[in-house]
Backbone bond lengths (Angstrom), bond angles and torsions (degrees), N, CA, C in turn:
res aa  C-N    CA-C-N  psi(-1)  N-CA   C-N-CA  omega(-1)  CA-C   N-CA-C  phi
1 X - - - 1.479 - - 1.473 109.04 -
2 X 1.344 111.69 141.79 1.448 119.36 178.68 1.532 105.76 -121.01
3 X 1.290 114.17 136.48 1.519 122.29 177.28 1.551 105.67 -114.16
4 X 1.320 115.48 126.21 1.491 125.10 175.34 1.536 104.72 -99.95
5 X 1.308 115.74 120.64 1.478 120.26 174.95 1.576 107.69 -88.05
6 X 1.343 113.83 124.59 1.451 119.66 -178.80 1.556 104.47 -128.49
7 X 1.265 117.16 150.05 1.491 122.82 178.18 1.501 106.98 -138.33
8 X 1.303 119.85 122.76 1.413 127.18 -176.19 1.623 108.10 -100.97
9 X 1.310 109.47 165.37 1.554 120.71 165.65 1.518 115.39 74.26
10 X 1.259 117.79 5.54 1.455 119.16 177.87 1.533 116.23 -93.42
11 X 1.275 114.99 -162.68 1.456 130.13 8.04 1.589 109.95 -78.27
12 X 1.293 113.84 145.37 1.483 122.92 174.52 1.500 109.19 -99.43
13 X 1.293 120.05 161.63 1.399 124.79 -173.31 1.587 115.40 -52.64
14 X 1.304 117.81 -29.82 1.488 120.23 -176.72 1.568 110.90 -102.87
15 X 1.351 116.42 21.25 1.468 115.55 -176.91 1.552 111.81 -65.67
16 X 1.233 120.51 -34.61 1.482 122.76 -178.57 1.525 107.66 -65.06
17 X 1.354 118.89 -45.18 1.464 121.18 -178.81 1.579 109.98 -68.64
18 X 1.306 111.62 -39.84 1.546 119.07 178.41 1.520 106.05 -57.50
19 X 1.297 118.40 -54.06 1.461 122.59 -174.46 1.518 110.78 -61.83
20 X 1.265 119.14 -37.20 1.503 123.68 174.68 1.472 113.81 -64.05
21 X 1.318 115.04 -44.63 1.548 117.55 176.72 1.575 110.06 -60.09
22 X 1.330 113.91 -48.21 1.504 114.10 -179.60 1.547 111.51 -64.11
23 X 1.357 117.12 -35.75 1.423 119.32 173.69 1.447 114.46 -57.32
24 X 1.378 114.88 -50.00 1.490 119.27 -178.74 1.439 112.38 -64.06
25 X 1.378 121.70 -21.94 1.381 123.68 175.78 1.578 114.54 -89.46
26 X 1.386 112.08 3.04 1.479 118.23 -178.69 1.500 113.56 72.88
27 X 1.282 117.52 29.82 1.491 122.15 -179.43 1.495 108.84 -118.94
28 X 1.394 114.07 133.00 1.450 119.97 178.25 1.553 103.62 -107.21
29 X 1.335 112.03 147.14 1.466 117.80 177.49 1.542 107.98 -133.63
30 X 1.363 113.02 171.46 1.517 118.86 175.25 1.433 105.05 -121.68
31 X 1.436 111.73 126.38 1.483 120.73 179.72 1.477 109.02 -102.82
32 X 1.361 119.33 117.23 1.485 121.10 175.90 1.545 105.84 -97.46
33 X 1.309 114.38 114.72 1.407 127.76 -170.14 1.551 112.67 -103.36
34 X 1.340 111.27 138.72 1.562 115.10 171.97 1.547 106.47 -91.06
35 X 1.337 113.16 141.69 1.463 121.90 -177.03 1.501 111.39 -55.26
36 X 1.398 115.35 -46.59 1.444 117.11 -175.90 1.544 111.14 -67.03
37 X 1.363 115.83 -31.03 1.434 117.84 178.90 1.519 115.45 -69.57
38 X 1.373 113.31 -36.51 1.459 118.02 174.32 1.509 112.30 -65.10
39 X 1.347 115.07 -41.37 1.533 118.15 179.25 1.577 106.34 -62.36
40 X 1.341 117.22 -50.22 1.465 119.37 -177.14 1.583 111.33 -62.26
41 X 1.265 119.23 -37.45 1.507 123.89 -177.35 1.450 105.58 -61.80
42 X 1.345 121.52 -47.44 1.406 127.94 -173.68 1.529 111.58 -69.38
43 X 1.372 115.98 -36.90 1.392 119.02 173.03 1.500 116.18 -61.74
44 X 1.330 112.67 -38.13 1.447 122.43 175.88 1.507 117.17 -73.90
45 X 1.374 116.03 -46.58 1.343 121.78 -177.47 1.519 121.31 -104.08
46 X 1.362 113.11 -4.11 1.474 116.94 179.30 1.520 114.29 104.68
47 X 1.303 112.91 145.14 1.497 119.12 178.63 1.544 108.07 -62.47
48 X 1.301 115.04 138.79 1.499 120.55 179.35 1.472 114.28 83.08
49 X 1.334 116.45 4.41 1.513 118.64 -177.22 1.534 111.33 -75.43
50 X 1.308 120.57 -15.98 1.421 120.28 -179.21 1.639 113.66 -97.31
51 X 1.296 112.08 -4.86 1.522 119.04 -178.74 1.519 112.83 -55.30
52 X 1.324 119.07 -34.10 1.419 125.42 -177.02 1.511 113.76 -62.71
53 X 1.375 115.34 -33.82 1.414 119.31 -177.04 1.491 110.73 -56.49
54 X 1.348 115.44 -57.42 1.513 119.07 -179.65 1.593 111.53 -68.25
55 X 1.349 116.61 -29.23 1.369 117.58 178.82 1.475 115.22 -68.13
56 X 1.270 113.53 -22.07 1.550 120.66 176.31 1.525 111.52 -77.51
57 X 1.282 117.90 -5.21 1.470 120.48 -177.40 1.454 118.69 103.59
58 X 1.295 115.98 0.80 1.494 124.24 -177.22 1.500 106.64 -81.97
59 X 1.270 117.00 153.89 1.511 121.74 176.94 1.617 106.21 -100.01
60 X 1.283 108.36 129.66 1.493 117.31 177.75 1.576 105.52 -103.82
61 X 1.356 113.59 132.86 1.490 117.27 -173.10 1.478 107.39 -138.98
62 X 1.350 114.63 176.01 1.472 119.52 -173.53 1.584 111.87 -105.74
63 X 1.288 115.53 147.93 1.448 123.88 180.00 1.542 112.90 -137.29
64 X 1.287 116.25 25.74 1.516 128.14 -173.15 1.450 111.57 77.97
65 X 1.355 115.40 178.32 1.378 121.09 177.21 1.516 115.53 -83.08
66 X 1.305 114.30 -47.69 1.462 117.03 -174.10 1.542 114.14 -127.01
67 X 1.433 118.39 19.08 1.428 120.31 170.57 1.638 114.28 68.92
68 X 1.369 113.11 40.92 1.547 116.95 -178.53 1.517 105.05 -86.77
69 X 1.370 111.84 162.34 1.434 117.44 165.82 1.561 109.48 -71.33
70 X 1.306 116.33 131.10 1.449 117.69 179.23 1.562 111.87 -76.24
71 X 1.326 114.64 0.85 1.519 118.93 177.77 1.554 109.87 -97.50
72 X 1.308 114.36 4.78 1.505 121.34 -179.92 1.570 109.29 -74.70
73 X 1.330 112.13 135.55 1.499 114.37 175.04 1.551 115.21 -73.59
74 X 1.353 111.72 -9.97 1.418 116.80 -176.39 1.658 114.10 -103.32
75 X 1.380 109.98 13.87 1.463 120.00 179.82 1.520 111.49 -54.23
76 X 1.395 114.40 122.09 1.453 121.65 176.03 1.563 107.31 -90.48
77 X 1.314 118.27 85.40 1.426 126.42 -172.46 1.601 109.84 -53.54
78 X 1.317 115.28 -43.34 1.455 117.16 -174.57 1.523 108.77 -66.50
79 X 1.306 119.61 -43.80 1.533 117.78 177.71 1.473 110.66 -70.86
80 X 1.408 119.57 -45.76 1.470 115.89 -172.18 1.576 113.29 -72.18
81 X 1.304 119.87 -25.92 1.389 120.68 -178.72 1.521 113.43 -106.77
82 X 1.296 116.46 -58.79 1.510 122.55 -175.32 1.504 110.83 -63.60
83 X 1.328 117.13 -48.66 1.526 117.66 -177.86 1.495 112.30 -71.93
84 X 1.304 118.11 -32.03 1.438 123.57 177.76 1.599 107.84 -60.95
85 X 1.310 111.75 -55.08 1.481 118.08 -176.48 1.490 110.83 -60.83
86 X 1.334 116.52 -42.85 1.496 120.13 177.20 1.501 112.54 -62.53
87 X 1.363 118.14 -42.63 1.437 122.34 -179.74 1.574 108.65 -63.17
88 X 1.292 117.19 -43.76 1.470 121.12 -175.26 1.621 109.29 -65.97
89 X 1.418 113.79 -39.37 1.402 119.45 -178.53 1.521 108.82 -64.47
90 X 1.278 118.81 -43.24 1.385 125.07 178.52 1.505 113.14 -60.78
91 X 1.356 112.63 -50.89 1.441 119.84 -179.76 1.556 114.26 -56.55
92 X 1.272 119.17 -41.15 1.420 122.33 -177.13 1.499 113.47 -93.27
93 X 1.376 115.88 1.19 1.463 125.12 177.37 1.502 111.82 64.92
94 X 1.351 114.64 41.54 1.422 118.69 179.17 1.538 109.92 -71.24
95 X 1.337 114.81 138.90 1.468 117.44 177.30 1.503 114.73 -76.45
96 X 1.327 115.49 -15.08 1.506 121.56 177.55 1.486 108.38 -113.36
97 X 1.387 113.29 171.21 1.465 117.38 -179.12 1.578 113.91 -80.73
98 X 1.331 114.18 -5.31 1.474 120.91 176.61 1.508 114.89 76.30
99 X 1.281 120.49 -10.87 1.489 124.39 178.02 1.527 107.45 -46.07
100 X 1.327 118.18 121.63 1.488 123.62 176.91 1.477 113.52 85.61
101 X 1.394 120.98 -6.27 1.405 121.81 -175.33 1.491 111.68 -107.21
102 X 1.289 119.37 -22.88 1.462 121.67 -176.11 1.630 112.32 -84.45
103 X 1.330 113.43 145.82 1.493 114.95 168.34 1.506 106.92 -79.56
104 X 1.313 114.14 170.78 1.431 120.81 -172.80 1.606 106.77 -143.08
105 X 1.279 118.88 144.44 1.427 120.34 168.42 1.545 106.31 -132.73
106 X 1.279 117.04 122.14 1.489 121.96 179.67 1.580 111.90 -68.97
107 X 1.240 112.20 135.28 1.593 114.86 177.68 1.513 106.01 -55.90
108 X 1.294 114.21 145.61 1.493 126.01 178.76 1.587 114.33 61.06
109 X 1.268 115.75 6.00 1.470 122.24 -173.76 1.498 112.27 69.42
110 X 1.342 119.81 25.12 1.428 123.23 -171.15 1.588 103.97 -100.87
111 X 1.339 117.53 113.58 1.458 119.24 171.30 1.556 105.12 -77.72
112 X 1.322 113.14 153.20 1.507 114.82 177.04 1.512 114.87 -72.18
113 X 1.205 121.79 153.47 1.442 127.86 179.83 1.510 107.71 -91.82
114 X 1.252 123.47 -37.40 1.451 121.40 -167.62 1.492 110.89 -86.19
115 X 1.299 117.82 149.49 1.440 123.55 -173.56 1.477 111.99 -66.49
116 X 1.360 121.23 -32.43 1.456 126.24 -173.87 1.560 105.61 -66.21
117 X 1.308 117.30 -46.93 1.455 121.65 -175.06 1.542 105.04 -69.07
118 X 1.303 123.91 -45.04 1.410 128.18 177.95 1.607 107.90 -51.83
119 X 1.285 115.13 -53.06 1.467 118.81 178.46 1.511 115.37 -56.93
120 X 1.321 113.50 -42.80 1.509 119.60 178.33 1.561 110.14 -61.89
121 X 1.321 115.34 -39.75 1.485 120.83 -177.91 1.626 106.43 -66.48
122 X 1.239 112.06 -45.13 1.506 118.61 179.79 1.548 113.55 -60.86
123 X 1.305 113.50 -35.79 1.423 118.11 176.31 1.533 113.73 -74.14
124 X 1.277 117.92 -33.02 1.501 121.86 -178.76 1.492 116.14 -84.71
125 X 1.354 116.23 -36.91 1.478 120.38 -166.31 1.525 114.02 -120.90
126 X 1.300 116.27 154.94 1.493 120.35 177.83 1.502 110.82 -82.34
127 X 1.256 119.75 -30.99 1.492 122.40 -177.29 1.545 110.94 -162.93
128 X 1.308 113.46 150.38 1.436 118.31 176.02 1.557 106.66 -106.74
129 X 1.340 119.59 122.17 1.377 120.57 -175.11 1.556 114.75 -112.26
130 X 1.335 114.69 143.32 1.430 120.45 -174.27 1.524 105.65 -120.23
131 X 1.375 116.36 -178.34 1.433 117.00 -177.81 1.515 108.60 -123.83
132 X 1.327 115.89 158.12 1.495 125.53 176.94 1.539 106.31 -94.56
133 X 1.314 120.84 -33.48 1.434 123.30 -176.95 1.443 111.12 -121.58
134 X 1.320 122.80 109.79 1.462 120.35 173.24 1.556 105.17 -84.40
135 X 1.284 116.61 110.27 1.529 118.16 -173.68 1.541 113.21 -76.12
136 X 1.327 118.09 -9.15 1.411 122.76 -178.12 1.572 113.47 53.13
137 X 1.377 112.76 32.21 1.482 116.93 -173.62 1.571 111.11 -71.72
138 X 1.360 115.85 -14.28 1.503 117.21 175.19 1.462 114.99 -75.11
139 X 1.377 115.22 -15.51 1.460 120.72 178.94 1.520 112.39 -103.08
140 X 1.418 115.03 101.46 1.455 115.34 -171.36 1.539 110.83 -78.50
141 X 1.282 119.57 -4.18 1.416 123.11 170.67 1.563 112.72 -75.82
142 X 1.345 111.60 -42.88 1.476 118.80 178.40 1.560 113.06 -81.53
143 X 1.351 113.02 -29.29 1.366 117.85 179.05 1.555 110.45 -129.07
144 X 1.320 115.76 80.01 1.515 120.74 -170.90 1.504 114.13 -73.41
145 X 1.380 114.70 -28.86 1.505 121.67 -174.11 1.441 113.26 -134.84
146 X 1.323 113.69 166.84 1.519 119.98 177.18 1.556 105.71 -67.12
147 X 1.306 118.92 -35.16 1.470 117.79 -175.09 1.534 107.73 -65.72
148 X 1.344 121.45 -43.09 1.420 121.48 176.52 1.522 112.79 -59.85
149 X 1.373 115.79 -39.66 1.484 117.73 179.65 1.532 107.59 -64.03
150 X 1.374 116.47 -49.87 1.454 116.36 -175.87 1.531 108.99 -60.88
151 X 1.336 118.10 -39.66 1.498 119.50 -178.79 1.503 111.67 -58.99
152 X 1.351 115.79 -42.75 1.460 121.43 -179.19 1.534 109.92 -63.76
153 X 1.279 118.49 -45.04 1.494 124.11 177.36 1.496 111.44 -62.60
154 X 1.287 118.33 -52.20 1.452 123.79 -174.18 1.554 110.57 -67.10
155 X 1.364 110.71 -38.26 1.563 114.99 178.96 1.454 108.73 -63.30
156 X 1.248 120.06 -43.74 1.531 121.01 -174.78 1.489 111.73 -75.77
157 X 1.488 113.22 -33.67 1.512 115.35 179.65 1.473 111.94 -71.05
158 X 1.290 118.60 -20.71 1.480 120.13 -179.39 1.540 110.66 -90.46
159 X 1.337 116.57 -5.06 1.451 117.64 176.71 1.520 116.09 -71.78
160 X 1.318 121.03 149.38 1.391 122.44 177.37 1.451 114.98 -64.31
161 X 1.273 119.52 -19.14 1.386 125.91 -174.52 1.610 110.15 -97.30
162 X 1.318 116.65 -1.10 1.366 121.89 -179.45 1.518 115.12 -48.81
163 X 1.241 118.12 128.20 1.545 125.26 179.21 1.551 110.80 84.27
164 X 1.306 117.68 5.10 1.469 120.59 176.94 1.469 112.53 -71.72
165 X 1.362 115.56 -31.40 1.418 119.45 -175.18 1.573 116.88 -92.13
166 X 1.349 108.21 -25.95 1.555 114.71 -177.54 1.455 108.69 -81.44
167 X 1.207 118.48 155.07 1.495 122.66 -179.98 1.532 110.58 -158.58
168 X 1.310 115.22 163.71 1.439 123.98 174.95 1.563 107.21 -122.21
169 X 1.289 115.59 127.25 1.526 118.30 174.81 1.501 106.53 -103.33
170 X 1.362 116.72 111.94 1.472 119.30 177.22 1.462 110.09 -76.89
171 X 1.385 117.27 140.18 1.483 117.42 179.17 1.463 106.27 -121.52
172 X 1.338 114.33 110.99 1.485 124.29 179.34 1.489 109.12 -127.72
173 X 1.288 119.95 134.90 1.464 127.49 170.27 1.508 105.96 47.52
174 X 1.314 119.20 42.88 1.479 124.17 171.42 1.450 114.88 73.28
175 X 1.413 119.22 13.86 1.443 119.34 -175.75 1.572 102.71 -123.76
176 X 1.325 115.67 141.89 1.464 121.30 171.37 1.425 114.30 -89.61
177 X 1.312 119.46 132.82 1.422 121.56 -178.43 1.569 103.45 -128.71
178 X 1.295 116.38 124.90 1.563 120.07 178.41 1.478 102.36 -75.21
179 X 1.371 113.48 147.13 1.475 122.79 175.80 1.525 107.09 -132.42
């Protein structure tokens, strides 16, 4: 069994230390970042302060600008996709604009229903990634301690059905292919 560690909704203030600890343990992770949070992090910590995360071997990926539902009829595609990709490219000092190179995770795990948004995602991102275990780490009532969080993860990872719910949707040439 393989477990992929992914972290959504960042970057948070301790992301550089977090990434270093994982690197020191020989563990790579994927960080799905929000565009506004990248912008705010660099305003607080300085331009270029996020470059070390990808330099340590971790994957930096997109999670939209402001965490909207992709099923919303009021979705601002330019902001949520274009600006997020550009902000991440700038933050990690990418020499390219990253269109088609980044992984993507839809907020709330909700894939869009309409064809236009699906086409836009396929043009911007390499793949859309989902999870097998929702750790509910954002809810301190359900996950009050690290021990509860680890118990939830390890309990599900040891299940014979582990990984059956998670999936990756590859996006090539405007077509979605389940993997």
